[in-house]
C-alpha positions in Angstrom: 0.3 0.1 -0.1 1.4 3.6 -1.1 0.5 7.0 -0.8 -0.4 7.4 -4.4 -3.1 4.1 -4.0 -4.7 6.2 -1.4 -4.8 9.2 -3.6 -6.1 7.1 -6.2 -8.8 5.6 -3.9 -9.9 9.1 -2.9 -10.3 10.5 -6.4 -12.6 7.7 -7.6 -14.6 7.9 -4.3 -15.1 11.6 -5.0 -16.3 11.2 -8.7 -18.7 8.8 -7.5 -19.9 11.0 -5.2 -19.8 14.1 -7.3 -22.0 12.5 -9.8 -24.4 10.9 -7.6 -23.5 7.5 -6.9 -22.3 7.7 -2.9 -22.8 4.1 -1.8 -20.4 3.3 -4.5 -17.8 5.7 -3.6 -17.8 4.5 0.0 -15.6 1.8 0.0 -12.8 3.7 -2.2 -13.0 6.5 0.5 -12.5 3.9 3.4 -9.7 2.1 1.4 -8.0 5.7 1.2 -8.5 6.3 4.8 -6.9 2.7 5.7 -4.0 3.4 3.7 -3.3 6.8 4.7 -3.6 5.9 8.7 -1.2 2.8 8.0 1.3 4.9 5.4 1.3 8.3 7.1 -0.3 7.6 10.6 -3.5 8.6 12.4 -2.3 12.2 12.7 -1.5 13.4 9.3 -3.2 16.3 7.7 -4.1 13.9 4.7 -5.9 11.3 7.0 -7.7 14.4 8.3 -8.8 15.1 4.8 -9.8 11.2 4.1 -11.9 11.4 7.5 -13.3 14.6 6.4 -14.5 12.6 2.7 -16.2 9.9 4.5 -18.0 12.2 7.0 -19.4 14.2 3.9 -20.3 11.2 2.3 -22.3 9.6 5.3 -23.8 13.0 5.4 -24.8 13.0 1.9 -26.3 9.4 2.6 -28.4 10.7 5.4 -26.3 9.0 8.1 -25.7 11.8 10.2 -24.7 10.1 13.4 -22.2 8.0 11.6 -20.9 10.9 9.9 -20.1 13.2 13.4 -17.3 11.2 14.7 -15.3 11.2 11.3 -15.7 15.0 11.2 -14.6 15.4 15.3 -11.8 13.3 14.6 -10.8 15.5 11.5 -11.3 18.8 13.1 -9.1 17.7 16.3 -6.2 16.5 13.9 -6.3 19.8 12.2 -6.2 21.9 15.3 -3.1 19.8 16.7 -1.3 19.7 13.6 -1.9 22.7 11.3 -3.1 25.1 14.1 -6.2 26.9 14.9 -5.8 29.6 11.9 -5.2 27.1 9.0 -8.0 26.8 6.2 -8.4 23.5 6.9 -9.2 23.7 10.3 -11.7 26.0 9.2 -13.4 23.6 6.7 -13.2 20.9 9.5 -15.3 23.5 11.7 -17.8 24.1 9.1 -18.2 20.2 8.5 -19.1 19.4 11.9 -21.5 22.5 12.3 -23.3 20.9 9.3 -23.8 18.0 11.4 -25.3 20.1 14.2 -27.4 21.8 11.6 -28.9 18.7 10.0 -30.0 17.4 13.4 -31.5 20.8 14.6 -28.6 21.7 17.1 -28.5 25.2 15.4 -27.2 27.3 18.7 -24.1 24.2 18.8 -23.6 25.0 15.2 -23.2 28.8 15.3 -19.8 29.2 17.0 -18.1 26.4 14.6 -19.5 28.6 11.7 -18.1 31.8 13.1 -14.7 30.1 13.4 -14.8 28.7 9.9 -15.6 31.8 8.3 -13.2 33.9 10.3 -10.3 31.5 9.9 -11.2 31.4 6.0 -11.4 35.2 5.6 -8.1 35.8 7.3 -6.3 33.3 5.5 -7.8 33.0 2.6 -8.9 36.6 1.7 -12.4 38.3 0.9 -12.5 36.9 -2.7 -11.7 33.2 -2.6 -14.1 30.1 -3.4 -13.8 28.8 0.4 -14.5 32.1 2.0 -17.7 32.3 -0.2 -18.4 28.9 1.2 -18.3 30.1 4.5 -20.2 32.7 4.0 -23.1 30.9 2.4 -23.1 28.3 5.3 -23.2 31.2 7.7 -26.3 32.4 6.0 -27.6 29.0 5.7 -27.4 28.8 9.5 -29.0 32.2 10.3 -31.5 31.5 7.8 -32.6 28.4 9.8 -32.6 30.2 13.0 -35.4 32.5 11.5 -33.1 35.6 11.2 -33.6 36.2 7.5 -32.6 39.9 7.2 -29.1 39.2 8.7 -28.9 36.0 6.5 -29.5 38.0 2.8 -26.2 40.1 3.1 -24.1 36.8 3.4 -25.7 35.1 0.9 -25.5 38.2 -1.3 -21.6 38.5 -0.9 -21.2 34.5 -1.7 -23.0 34.7 -5.0 -21.0 38.1 -5.8 -17.4 35.9 -5.0 -18.8 32.9 -7.1 -19.9 34.6 -10.1 -16.5 36.3 -10.3 -14.2 33.5 -9.5 -15.9 30.5 -10.5 -18.0 31.9 -13.4 -21.9 32.5 -13.8 -22.5 28.6 -14.8 -20.3 26.6 -11.7 -22.4 24.6 -9.3 -21.4 26.3 -6.4 -22.8 29.5 -8.2 -25.8 27.8 -8.6 -26.2 27.0 -5.0 -25.9 30.9 -4.3 -28.7 31.3 -6.7 -30.7 29.0 -5.3 -30.1 29.9 -1.6 -31.0 33.6 -2.7 -34.2 32.5 -4.1 -35.4 30.3 -1.1 -34.3 33.2 1.0 -36.6 35.5 -0.9 -39.4 33.0 -1.0 -39.4 32.8 2.8 -39.1 36.5 3.1 -42.4 36.7 0.9 -40.7 37.9 -2.1 -42.2 35.6 -4.6 -41.7 37.2 -7.9 -38.1 38.3 -6.8 -37.3 34.8 -6.0 -38.3 33.0 -9.0 -35.4 34.4 -11.3 -32.7 33.1 -8.9 -34.5 29.4 -8.6 -35.2 29.1 -12.1 -31.4 30.3 -12.8 -30.2 27.6 -10.4 -32.1 24.8 -11.7 -30.9 25.5 -15.3 -27.4 25.3 -14.4 -27.6 22.4 -12.4 -29.6 20.7 -15.1 -26.7 21.6 -17.6 -23.6 21.0 -15.4 -24.5 18.3 -13.1 -27.1 16.6 -15.4 -30.9 16.0 -15.2 -30.9 13.0 -12.9 -28.4 14.3 -10.3 -29.5 14.6 -6.6 -29.1 18.5 -6.6 -30.9 19.1 -9.5 -34.0 17.0 -7.8 -33.7 19.6 -5.2 -33.6 22.2 -7.7 -36.7 20.8 -8.9 -38.2 20.5 -5.7 -37.3 24.4 -5.0 -39.1 25.2 -8.0 -42.2 23.4 -7.6 -42.3 24.8 -3.9 -42.0 28.7 -5.4 -44.7 27.7 -7.8 -46.8 26.3 -5.3 -46.4 29.3 -2.8 -47.4 31.5 -6.0 -50.8 29.8 -6.2 -49.9 27.7 -9.2 -50.2 24.3 -8.0 -50.8 22.4 -11.3 -47.2 23.7 -12.7 -45.6 22.9 -9.3 -46.9 19.2 -9.6 -44.1 17.9 -12.7 -41.6 19.4 -10.6 -42.0 17.7 -7.7 -42.7 14.4 -9.4 -39.5 14.8 -11.5 -37.7 15.5 -8.2 -39.0 12.7 -6.1 -38.4 10.3 -9.2 -34.7 11.0 -9.0 -34.0 11.2 -5.3 -35.8 7.9 -5.1 -33.6 6.4 -7.8 -30.5 8.1 -6.3 -30.7 8.2 -2.8 -33.4 5.6 -1.9 -37.0 6.0 -0.6 -36.2 6.7 2.8 -33.6 9.4 2.7 -34.3 12.7 4.2 -34.3 14.5 1.1 -36.8 12.0 -0.6 -39.3 12.2 2.2 -39.2 16.0 1.9 -40.3 15.7 -1.4 -42.8 13.1 -1.3 -44.1 15.4 1.7 -44.6 18.3 -0.6 -46.1 16.3 -3.1 -48.8 14.9 -0.8 -49.6 18.5 0.4 -50.0 19.8 -3.0 
């Protein structure tokens, strides 16, 4: 076993996960972690990155409790080996925050989000894609906490950075557009929200493909927006298409699948 073998396993896992095959990606990520732990040791930064990869994969599969210890271990390694101000420490803090958010522990997530954003702004600068991700994540947390007005400038800044640095058709740009649209919808500004949600859907269909789980979430969001605008018959095919994709890709019991199924039933 070599470091190169670990790297290749990690890359295969990454691409399988990126294109909507998380279950197939898992054994490659686990093999990469086992090699890194043996070849480089349990406290090496590459070992921490591999732990983060598995945590992200499990989170995407809806296995939140199983993902948490991977993220906690990765953060501990980064703080010990790289220091409290390193970008990887910030990323690990943000990853752990995402588990707290997904399980409803928003107050526990907030200091981790603040830590991640502060680290990334100071170490990478205000125009870096990772800083944009931290801004976006802070917005999402404030949004979930009901602090909509406070969330909006973070979303706006993240979208500006991503358009500038990554381009107007990048998948991360689509995420920022989608988030801005759903925030405006939550604020009752439905007509203003529609072009953001529509543009996010178009980018994801083009860049990720028509059957990707992220595309399905955009379809769901468009359905929800149309439903809120009093156009249920137009909303129905978006919900139905989203549900078909998520059942096929993530399974009938995944949290995302359940949300879309519930939306369709309510419609």
